[in-house]
Structure formats: structure tokens, C-alpha cells
C-alpha positions, 0 to 999 in steps of 0.5 A: 526513519520510522520514528514518531516525527517521521510518521507525524510528518505525513498525518495530512496525507492519512488524514485526507484518505481517511476522510475520503473513505469515510465520505464514500461509506456515508454516501452509500448508507442504506446501500450494500457495500463490499467492506473488503474491496473498499478497505483494500482501496483505502488502505493502498491509498493510505500507504502510497500517500505516505510513501510518495504522496508529496511526489505523485499527485493528481491523474498520475497518482490515481493511474498509479493506484489504479496499477498497483491495485491490479498488481497487488491483487494478482500477486495475493492470487498467486500466492494463494495458489497451491504450487506443485513446485512446493511439494515436489522441488525437483519439478520446480524448473518446469514451472508447470502452472506458470506461477514463476512466470507470471511472478516474474512479470508482475515483479517486473511491473512493480520494478518499472512503477517504482523506477518511474516514481523514483526518477520523478522524485529525483528530477523534482529534487535536481530542479529544486522544486519543494514539496508541500508534504514530506513522504517516505520516498524523500526520506529513503532517497535522502538515506541513499545519498548521505555519505555518513551512513554506515550501510547506505541504501541502494535503489534496488534496496529501496524499491524491495522496501517499498514493494514490501511495505505495499504488498504486506500492507494492503491485503492483510489489513483489508482482510483483517477489517472485513473479518472483524466487521463480519463477526461484529454483525454476528454480535449485536451486543458488541455492535451496540457497544461499538455504536455507543462508544462511536457516539460518545468519543467521536 
């Protein structure tokens, strides 16, 4: 599923999102920019483009990305809260801080979003509507429907895989880029070397 040809098939989707991000930074030249926030949005857009960029388009896609942005941010914030139940497991069923309750609400929102996207993709397939770009959701649903697969995927497993890729890929990557940029700004010699390489190679 994640071989070279599959990754190459969504090259146009990745290229589009990266170009939009570069244009944003170019237009903001001379102004302060929140690199972490912008990289979070860029990575989220790239991941969602690869996952279902050929299925969900236009205003609906922008709305979905805004919803994901909210849910992923909230989930990342919840994961960073020191949970009393982690230190005293016997108290977990009380859920004093409401962490479990909030996480269940976020998980339900994730499930509803994925359900609507999968339903839309299956409806497009039933109507014989072709896609201009092949995406990972297409590949996953095809694997689910193939009879000769030793361990077929279920809809629940597809949703879990999509959630892992979004939650695991966005916050971590954005933080890495933000910290790397902060380090580079404190080391002028490294900054000059990078600028020279960009001028020479790019």
C-alpha cells in the first residue's frame, strides 16, 4: 500500500500543497510569521490531500480541514495534560479531570468525519465517477473489497489507520520544523550555509 508507485501517484497533491505554503511565506516576506502554526496547516493539508484529496474537494475539503485542525489541536492538548489517573490507576473510573470524557467526544467527532468521507467515496465509486487523482482512501477501500487478501481490512481498521496518520503526522512534524528553524536562527553560520545551498540547488 505504501510502495513507491503509490506514493508517486499522489505527487501532484503534495506538490500543490507545498506550492501554496511557499507562496504564503513569500507573500509574508518582511512580516512576522508563526512558523509552527503554518507548518501544522501545511502538513495537515498535505496528509489530508494524500489520504482523500481525490475524493473531497473545494469548500467541503476546506471545511473538513478546519474541523480536523480543531480536533487534532484539542487532542494534542489533551495528551499533554498530566492525568491523575495515570499516577493512580484506581481512580481512573472517577475521571476527575474529565480527560477520558473529552477524549471520547473527540474520538466520536473523528469517527463521524471519517464516516462521511468514506460514504462519499463509496457513493462516487457506485456512480462510476472517476477520480483525477488517486488517493490512499481509494487504495484502502480497494483492499477492503478484494477477496484474495489474506487479512482483509474492515471499515473500523481503515478509520483507525487514517486517524493514526493524521494525529501522528501533523503535530510531530510541525514541532520538528519549528524547533529546527529556531535553532537555525540562533546559528548564523548554519543559516548562511542553508541560504547558499538554496540559491545553488533550488
